[in-house]
C-alpha positions, 0 to 999 in steps of 0.5 A, a space after each residue: 503520550 504513546 503513539 497509536 499503532 496502525 495495521 498494515 495489511 501484510 500481517 503487522 502492526 506499526 507506529 508509522 503511517 499507513 496508506 491505502 493502495 487501490 487494487 481494483 474497484 473499491 477495493 484497496 490494501 492498507 500498507 506501511 511504506 515498506 510494504 508499499 515498495 513490496 507491492 509496487 515491486 511485485 506489480 511490476 514484476 507480474 506486469 513483466 512476466 506476463 509480457 505487458 509493456 513498461 507501465 510507469 503508472 504506479 501510484 506514488 507513496 505521497 498520492 495515497 489516501 492516509 488510512 485513518 481506521 474507524 475510532 470505536 
């Protein structure tokens, strides 16, 4: 059986699991694990550039909701 493809909001399809990463309010981005790490790294760098304190409250990959696209 062929594995279904998932879409990552970073612009590619992947056979890997994708998860929903909150970005504020009810909004979220759908990311593969590789791009989850890129997004968290970007958020941390932005905080440093804004002079914010080191904040370790970013959600772990494991804590994120697995994204299941609507079947249609």
